[in-house]
C-alpha positions in Angstrom: -51.5 10.7 9.4 -50.3 9.2 6.2 -48.3 12.3 5.3 -46.9 12.3 8.9 -45.7 8.7 8.4 -44.0 9.6 5.2 -42.2 12.5 6.8 -41.3 10.4 9.8 -39.8 7.8 7.5 -37.7 10.4 5.8 -36.5 11.6 9.2 -35.5 8.1 10.2 -33.5 7.6 6.9 -31.9 11.0 6.6 -31.2 12.0 10.2 -31.3 8.9 12.3 -29.6 6.7 9.6 -31.9 3.8 10.2 -31.6 0.9 7.7 -34.0 0.6 4.8 -35.5 -2.5 6.4 -36.2 -0.8 9.7 -37.7 2.3 8.1 -40.0 0.1 6.0 -41.0 -2.1 9.0 -41.8 1.0 11.1 -43.9 2.5 8.3 -45.8 -0.7 7.8 -46.5 -1.0 11.5 -47.9 2.6 11.6 -50.1 2.0 8.5 -51.6 -1.0 10.3 -52.5 1.4 13.2 -54.4 3.6 10.7 -56.2 0.6 9.3 -57.4 -0.4 12.8 -58.6 3.2 13.3 -60.6 3.2 10.1 -62.1 -0.2 10.9 -63.1 0.9 14.4 -64.6 4.1 13.2 -66.8 2.4 10.7 -64.9 3.6 7.6 -64.5 7.3 8.6 -61.5 9.2 7.4 -57.8 8.7 8.1 -57.0 10.1 11.6 -54.7 13.0 12.4 -51.9 12.3 14.8 -53.8 14.5 17.4 -56.8 12.1 17.2 -54.9 9.1 18.6 -54.8 8.9 22.4 -53.5 6.4 24.9 -56.9 4.7 25.3 -57.0 3.9 21.6 -53.4 2.6 21.6 -54.2 0.3 24.5 -57.3 -1.0 22.7 -55.2 -1.6 19.5 -52.4 -3.5 21.2 -54.7 -5.4 23.4 -56.6 -6.6 20.4 -53.4 -7.7 18.7 -52.5 -9.7 21.8 -56.0 -11.3 21.9 -55.8 -12.2 18.2 -52.6 -14.2 19.0 -49.9 -12.0 17.6 -46.5 -12.8 19.0 -45.2 -10.7 21.9 -42.0 -9.9 20.0 -44.0 -8.6 17.0 -46.2 -6.5 19.3 -43.1 -5.2 21.0 -41.7 -4.0 17.7 -45.0 -2.3 16.8 -44.9 -0.5 20.1 -41.4 0.6 19.5 -42.4 2.0 16.1 -45.4 3.8 17.7 -43.4 5.3 20.6 -40.7 6.5 18.1 -43.3 8.1 15.9 -45.1 10.0 18.6 -41.8 11.2 20.1 -41.0 12.6 16.6 -44.6 14.0 16.3 -44.2 15.8 19.7 -40.8 17.1 18.7 -42.2 18.5 15.4 -45.3 20.0 16.9 -47.8 17.6 15.4 -49.1 16.5 18.8 -49.3 18.3 22.2 -48.4 15.2 24.2 -47.1 11.7 23.6 -49.9 9.2 23.9 -47.5 6.3 23.6 -45.2 7.3 26.4 -46.8 5.0 29.0 -46.9 2.0 26.7 -44.9 -1.0 27.7 -44.4 -4.2 25.7 -46.2 -7.4 27.0 -44.2 -9.3 29.5 -42.4 -12.4 28.3 -44.0 -15.6 29.6 -41.7 -17.2 32.2 -39.9 -20.2 30.8 -38.5 -22.9 33.1 -34.9 -23.8 32.3 -34.2 -27.1 30.7 -31.9 -29.5 32.4 -30.4 -33.0 32.1 -31.6 -35.8 34.3 -29.0 -37.3 36.6 -28.9 -40.5 34.6 -28.2 -38.5 31.4 -25.3 -36.8 33.2 -23.9 -40.1 34.2 -24.3 -41.4 30.7 -22.4 -38.6 29.1 -19.4 -39.0 31.4 -19.4 -42.7 30.8 -19.0 -42.0 27.0 -16.0 -39.8 27.3 -12.8 -41.8 27.3 -9.6 -41.0 29.2 -7.0 -42.0 26.6 -7.2 -39.5 23.7 -5.9 -35.9 24.3 -9.1 -34.2 23.1 -11.2 -36.5 25.3 -9.3 -35.6 28.4 -9.8 -31.9 27.7 -13.5 -32.4 26.9 -14.1 -34.4 30.1 -12.5 -31.6 32.1 -14.6 -29.0 30.4 -17.9 -30.8 31.1 -16.9 -31.7 34.6 -16.2 -28.0 35.3 -19.5 -26.9 33.8 -21.6 -29.5 35.7 -19.5 -29.5 38.9 -19.3 -25.7 39.4 -22.1 -24.1 37.4 -19.7 -21.6 35.8 -20.7 -19.7 32.7 -19.2 -20.3 29.2 -17.4 -17.0 29.4 -15.9 -17.9 32.8 -14.6 -21.2 31.6 -13.1 -19.7 28.4 -11.4 -17.1 30.6 -9.7 -19.6 32.9 -6.0 -19.2 33.2 -3.3 -21.4 34.5 -3.2 -20.8 38.2 -6.9 -20.2 38.6 -7.4 -23.7 40.0 -6.1 -24.5 43.5 -6.1 -28.2 43.9 -4.8 -28.1 47.5 -7.7 -25.9 48.5 -10.2 -27.6 46.2 -11.3 -24.3 44.5 -11.4 -22.6 41.2 -11.4 -18.9 40.7 -13.6 -17.4 37.9 -14.2 -13.9 36.6 -17.9 -13.3 36.3 -20.1 -10.5 35.0 -18.8 -7.0 35.9 -15.4 -8.5 36.6 -16.6 -9.9 39.9 -14.4 -12.7 41.2 -16.0 -15.9 42.6 -14.2 -18.8 44.2 -16.1 -22.0 43.6 -15.6 -25.4 45.2 -14.1 -28.0 43.0 -15.4 -31.5 43.5 -13.3 -34.6 43.6 -14.3 -35.9 40.2 -13.9 -32.6 38.5 -10.5 -32.1 40.1 -9.3 -35.5 38.9 -10.5 -34.8 35.4 -8.8 -31.4 35.3 -5.5 -32.9 36.6 -5.6 -35.6 34.0 -6.0 -32.9 31.3 -3.3 -30.7 32.8 -0.8 -33.6 32.8 -1.2 -33.8 29.0 -1.8 -30.1 28.2 1.7 -29.7 26.8 0.8 -32.2 24.1 -1.2 -29.4 22.4 2.2 -27.7 21.9 1.2 -24.3 23.3 3.5 -21.3 23.0 5.4 -20.6 26.2 3.4 -17.4 26.8 0.0 -19.1 26.3 -1.7 -19.0 29.7 -5.2 -20.0 28.6 -6.3 -23.1 30.5 -8.1 -24.9 27.7 -6.3 -25.2 24.3 -7.3 -26.1 20.8 -5.5 -28.5 18.4 -3.2 -25.6 17.3 -2.0 -24.9 20.8 -4.0 -21.6 21.1 -6.8 -20.7 23.5 -9.9 -22.7 22.9 -12.7 -20.2 21.8 -16.2 -20.0 23.2 -17.5 -21.4 19.9 -15.0 -24.3 20.2 -16.2 -25.1 23.7 -19.9 -25.0 22.5 -19.1 -27.5 19.7 -17.4 -29.9 22.0 -20.2 -29.8 24.6 -22.9 -30.3 22.0 -20.9 -33.2 20.5 -21.1 -35.1 23.8 -24.6 -34.0 24.9 -26.1 -35.0 21.6 -25.3 -38.6 22.4 -27.4 -38.7 25.6 -30.2 -36.1 25.1 -32.7 -35.2 22.4 -33.2 -31.6 23.7 -32.8 -28.8 21.2 -30.6 -26.5 23.2 -27.5 -28.6 24.0 -25.2 -26.0 25.3 -22.9 -25.3 28.2 -25.8 -23.4 29.8 -27.8 -26.6 29.9 -25.1 -28.0 32.2 -25.3 -24.9 34.4 -29.1 -25.3 34.6 -28.5 -29.0 35.5 -26.0 -28.0 38.2 -28.4 -25.6 39.9 -31.4 -27.9 39.6 -29.7 -30.9 41.0 -28.3 -28.9 43.9 -31.7 -27.7 44.8 -33.3 -31.1 44.4 -30.7 -32.4 46.8 -31.7 -29.9 49.4 -29.2 -27.1 48.9 -30.0 -23.6 50.2 -31.3 -21.2 47.6 -29.0 -18.4 48.8 -26.0 -20.7 48.5 -26.9 -21.6 45.0 -27.3 -17.9 44.1 -23.7 -17.3 45.3 -22.4 -20.2 43.4 -24.1 -19.1 40.2 -23.0 -15.5 40.6 -26.6 -14.1 40.4 -27.0 -10.5 41.6 -30.6 -11.1 42.6 -32.1 -14.0 44.4 -35.2 -13.8 42.1 -33.0 -14.9 39.2 -32.1 -18.0 41.1 -35.6 -18.8 42.1 -36.5 -20.0 38.5 -34.6 -23.2 39.4 -37.0 -24.0 42.3 -39.3 -25.8 39.9 -39.9 -29.4 41.0 -38.9 -32.5 39.0 -41.4 -35.3 38.7 -39.3 -37.6 40.9 -39.0 -35.0 43.6 -42.8 -34.4 43.5 -43.4 -38.2 43.9 -40.9 -38.4 46.8 -42.6 -35.5 48.6 -46.0 -37.0 48.1 -45.0 -40.5 49.2 -43.3 -39.2 52.3 -46.0 -36.7 53.3 -49.4 -38.1 52.3 -51.0 -40.6 54.8 -52.6 -42.6 52.0 -49.6 -42.6 49.6 -48.3 -46.0 50.6 
């Protein structure tokens, strides 16, 4: 097995052009597999590739999980093991691939973070309406929170994508799918206030990007992230203060207000309803309201 790992490492370097770091990590992962074999067999010899079957691999990775190894680390070790046995099968060292049916442990579901409604009110109360940059920033945050659009969709907005008469904004989502989103009154007012001063950024005549930077060019995704974080830092102590936090807040507050899950799915541009269902977690206030309204002994 040790000789096979050495030959496999040479194959990864010479033929697959893997980096030195990746080759070293794969070899280290496979040597740990040998150590587990020797330990389980009471100090017997090093195994041959043929000696390792799917039951042993499941036992090995199951023990790593029980011992508290991170799921990402286990996933990498599985990737190394699958790659090794594909190579071993290709080179005739094994008759079948015992790692073929292995799948990395599922990631634990993580509920999305969101802002409380009072935090949303607080951030908009802090953004002024007099400075050019503040007008732009208010319009950006209003669009994120008022429509739930993605960062890429906001950065991709062009002049003409907003129809103030219809109260809609057109965005280009994943897979170049177009969505037409409703534009609320406050978001529309903020966007109009920005547009009336957009020329002060001194854009070139051909510049059609909706949001501009201080040089008159298109505001980049990184630039949007920095401005959003600047304002959210003032009202929240959460770690991930990003445009996506406003998208999460948009969906959460809609559902808490009684919006239909299918409608929220369409607004967010999710291909699957199961993706949207992660937002159906209940906030503490909503749980209290349900309890107070439904339980005969609550009040």
